[in-house]
Backbone bond lengths (Angstrom), bond angles and torsions (degrees), N, CA, C in turn:
res aa  C-N    CA-C-N  psi(-1)  N-CA   C-N-CA  omega(-1)  CA-C   N-CA-C  phi
1 G - - - 1.490 - - 1.474 110.39 -
2 N 1.305 116.98 127.57 1.509 123.50 175.95 1.549 109.14 -91.10
3 K 1.221 114.38 151.55 1.565 124.73 175.14 1.510 105.60 -78.23
4 V 1.262 119.09 149.27 1.429 124.11 168.37 1.575 113.27 -120.61
5 K 1.260 112.96 128.70 1.552 121.20 178.86 1.553 103.04 -101.01
6 I 1.417 111.87 118.83 1.440 119.11 177.11 1.470 108.05 -103.57
7 T 1.276 117.55 128.38 1.521 121.47 -177.69 1.604 104.88 -120.90
8 I 1.325 117.85 130.70 1.383 123.55 162.72 1.595 108.62 -107.44
9 M 1.371 113.88 124.96 1.466 113.33 179.82 1.613 103.88 -105.67
10 F 1.398 109.56 131.74 1.441 117.68 -179.67 1.508 106.01 -98.13
11 R 1.372 122.14 136.28 1.454 128.84 174.03 1.483 115.36 -117.45
12 G 1.216 115.89 135.15 1.476 121.90 179.80 1.451 114.93 47.38
13 R 1.351 116.81 -122.65 1.440 118.55 -179.58 1.454 121.93 -64.10
14 E 1.220 116.70 -7.10 1.436 126.49 178.53 1.622 106.24 -63.20
15 M 1.282 113.33 -31.31 1.575 110.90 -179.21 1.419 115.03 -64.22
16 A 1.323 120.31 -8.05 1.401 123.04 174.52 1.568 111.93 -85.99
17 H 1.303 113.53 -2.21 1.511 119.79 -175.96 1.527 110.47 -130.93
18 T 1.404 114.74 45.11 1.365 112.99 -176.47 1.605 110.41 -69.81
19 D 1.372 113.88 -19.99 1.491 116.33 -178.45 1.533 108.57 -59.96
20 L 1.334 118.44 -30.33 1.430 121.22 -176.74 1.604 109.14 -68.22
21 G 1.303 114.87 -40.19 1.474 125.61 177.66 1.534 106.32 -58.30
22 R 1.326 116.04 -45.70 1.478 119.27 -175.38 1.552 106.89 -64.27
23 R 1.359 115.37 -44.13 1.510 119.49 -175.69 1.528 104.58 -61.15
24 I 1.290 122.23 -43.24 1.491 120.22 179.54 1.382 109.04 -60.41
25 L 1.328 125.59 -42.51 1.390 118.46 -175.78 1.554 109.56 -77.10
26 D 1.261 123.45 -26.36 1.441 126.30 169.01 1.525 113.09 -64.46
27 R 1.314 116.59 -37.51 1.466 119.74 177.67 1.560 108.41 -72.85
28 L 1.239 121.19 -34.49 1.496 123.44 179.38 1.577 106.94 -63.51
29 V 1.394 114.04 -43.70 1.462 116.44 179.92 1.533 107.14 -63.00
30 S 1.238 117.21 -49.73 1.527 118.71 -173.14 1.541 109.76 -65.49
31 D 1.293 117.22 -32.76 1.546 119.89 179.21 1.516 105.59 -66.30
32 L 1.300 119.28 -50.64 1.511 117.91 -179.13 1.471 117.08 -67.71
33 G 1.361 116.95 -19.99 1.368 126.93 174.58 1.520 114.55 52.97
34 E 1.275 118.95 -123.13 1.478 123.85 -178.06 1.578 116.86 -72.50
35 L 1.279 110.32 -8.32 1.431 113.13 -178.21 1.525 117.60 -70.35
36 V 1.361 113.49 -24.19 1.490 121.91 -171.10 1.509 109.34 -124.66
37 V 1.252 116.22 158.03 1.545 126.50 175.14 1.531 102.60 -124.29
38 V 1.335 117.35 133.46 1.419 119.12 173.54 1.490 109.81 -83.75
39 E 1.281 113.27 115.90 1.584 123.95 178.92 1.599 105.14 -77.73
40 A 1.309 119.17 -47.68 1.416 118.22 -177.30 1.480 110.46 -136.78
41 M 1.342 119.97 118.48 1.518 122.41 -174.61 1.528 106.05 -60.57
42 P 1.377 115.32 160.40 1.312 122.13 179.71 1.594 113.76 -60.00
43 K 1.302 117.99 126.50 1.470 119.27 178.55 1.525 107.01 -138.62
44 Q 1.345 111.43 152.10 1.463 122.21 -176.18 1.554 107.98 -88.28
45 E 1.374 117.26 127.31 1.473 123.94 173.39 1.443 108.42 -131.64
46 G 1.349 112.64 91.60 1.438 119.76 -179.31 1.539 112.16 73.65
47 R 1.299 121.68 -118.87 1.405 128.80 175.46 1.523 112.21 -92.63
48 N 1.333 117.57 -1.42 1.512 123.40 -178.85 1.465 110.18 -108.41
49 M 1.399 113.01 145.19 1.514 117.82 163.68 1.598 107.58 -116.02
50 I 1.285 107.37 128.72 1.456 116.40 -173.42 1.466 111.37 -118.30
51 M 1.341 115.30 137.48 1.471 122.83 168.79 1.561 109.97 -138.17
52 V 1.278 120.27 143.85 1.363 127.27 175.55 1.624 114.40 -113.25
53 I 1.264 115.75 130.46 1.534 119.08 176.84 1.422 110.78 -129.63
54 S 1.346 119.16 159.87 1.466 125.36 178.26 1.417 107.34 -139.66
55 P 1.361 121.87 162.13 1.404 124.98 177.07 1.462 114.09 -64.40
56 N 1.386 123.12 147.79 1.433 122.43 176.32 1.569 103.21 -92.95
57 K 1.332 110.65 108.71 1.468 117.47 -168.42 1.589 108.60 -68.82
58 R 1.284 121.54 -37.00 1.374 122.66 176.08 1.497 115.64 -59.23
59 H 1.311 115.66 -44.65 1.598 119.81 178.07 1.448 107.97 -67.47
60 L 1.346 119.60 -43.32 1.446 120.72 -179.59 1.499 115.99 -59.95
61 E 1.427 111.40 -40.02 1.441 116.74 177.45 1.506 112.98 -63.37
62 A 1.297 115.54 -41.43 1.415 124.85 172.87 1.466 116.95 -54.50
63 L 1.363 111.56 -44.26 1.527 121.22 -177.31 1.672 103.76 -66.07
64 A 1.411 110.86 -47.19 1.540 116.41 -176.29 1.597 106.29 -58.62
65 K 1.289 119.95 -44.79 1.527 123.84 -176.66 1.582 104.25 -62.74
66 E 1.254 120.12 -45.23 1.446 124.42 -176.80 1.591 110.81 -62.14
67 R 1.334 114.72 -44.03 1.406 119.34 176.84 1.502 113.81 -64.85
68 A 1.473 118.58 -43.60 1.376 123.98 176.32 1.594 109.68 -59.56
69 R 1.267 114.28 -40.69 1.557 116.41 178.32 1.514 110.07 -65.48
70 Q 1.250 119.95 -39.77 1.460 122.46 -175.93 1.587 106.95 -69.20
71 A 1.334 114.97 -39.91 1.483 119.33 176.81 1.439 112.37 -57.89
72 R 1.398 111.82 -45.93 1.570 113.32 -177.83 1.444 108.82 -64.55
73 E 1.307 117.48 -42.09 1.539 116.48 178.92 1.494 112.90 -58.27
74 Q 1.350 116.39 -37.32 1.410 116.83 -178.92 1.410 110.89 -70.80
75 M 1.360 119.87 -31.91 1.507 121.75 -177.29 1.579 104.68 -73.55
76 V 1.250 116.61 -36.29 1.638 121.06 177.44 1.486 107.06 -63.74
77 S 1.293 116.81 -44.74 1.500 117.28 -172.51 1.680 110.45 -76.38
78 A 1.381 113.26 -23.70 1.449 117.08 175.22 1.515 110.72 -72.41
79 V 1.335 113.13 -36.32 1.545 120.46 -177.93 1.564 112.63 -80.22
80 A 1.294 114.18 -27.32 1.542 118.84 -175.41 1.613 108.13 -65.96
81 P 1.351 112.64 141.94 1.489 116.68 -178.84 1.557 106.91 -65.03
82 A 1.366 111.12 155.25 1.402 120.92 -179.74 1.599 109.11 -79.09
83 P 1.242 117.31 145.96 1.482 118.35 -178.82 1.609 109.86 -62.89
84 D 1.315 114.04 155.21 1.376 120.46 -178.21 1.613 111.23 -66.10
85 P 1.294 117.57 134.96 1.533 114.32 -177.53 1.539 109.54 -70.58
86 V 1.296 114.67 160.45 1.368 124.34 -177.73 1.544 104.67 -84.45
87 V 1.291 117.63 124.94 1.482 128.04 -176.88 1.515 110.66 -63.50
88 G 1.352 114.34 121.95 1.507 118.10 174.30 1.504 112.25 90.05
89 S 1.381 119.78 7.35 1.399 121.88 -170.89 1.619 105.78 -89.28
90 E 1.346 114.87 -43.70 1.528 120.46 -173.20 1.578 98.45 -144.67
91 P 1.409 114.46 149.69 1.438 120.20 167.75 1.421 114.68 -62.10
92 Q 1.387 115.19 143.43 1.443 122.79 176.25 1.509 112.50 -68.49
93 L 1.282 118.16 156.37 1.478 119.55 175.92 1.572 112.82 -57.63
94 D 1.277 118.00 -38.73 1.508 117.49 178.25 1.503 114.65 -66.52
95 E 1.375 112.26 -33.56 1.546 116.38 176.03 1.584 109.24 -63.56
96 L 1.439 113.79 -38.37 1.530 110.62 -176.62 1.409 111.82 -68.41
97 H 1.308 120.13 -35.46 1.466 119.60 -176.53 1.493 113.22 -79.37
98 A 1.368 119.07 -26.25 1.361 125.00 -175.02 1.609 110.93 -70.77
99 E 1.333 112.67 -38.78 1.472 116.11 -176.15 1.655 113.09 -63.89
100 P 1.286 121.45 -50.91 1.421 117.87 176.64 1.553 113.95 -60.42
101 A 1.316 119.40 -35.26 1.362 120.67 -179.58 1.598 108.36 -62.97
102 A 1.296 114.77 -48.62 1.429 121.65 -176.35 1.641 110.95 -62.73
103 A 1.288 114.61 -36.25 1.468 117.10 176.03 1.478 113.72 -69.46
104 S 1.372 115.92 -36.14 1.556 114.70 177.03 1.434 116.85 -71.71
105 D 1.379 115.90 -23.10 1.498 119.16 177.79 1.528 110.80 -74.43
106 E 1.385 117.01 -31.14 1.518 117.63 178.00 1.467 111.79 -69.57
107 G 1.260 122.34 -33.34 1.448 125.20 -173.49 1.404 115.66 -80.07
């Protein structure tokens, strides 16, 4: 996993509202939740506010294991035989093909 450096650049009168920039960065971290770890908290460097985040390796590994388990389950269910059909519920494939052939022989 690579680190990500997030920079918010303030221009002109935006410097009076640096608290809004901090709220944006805080919302970003809360939206990403457990996927990221904050390496460097938001800090003001001149006209820029900078924060560094990196992936949460433990959480990503757990997600990868869960996805692999789900993929294995899907493979097993795809290979598993289909349940026996209920007798009398629908005509069998052989019956469907036999009827038109019998009708054409009569005519």
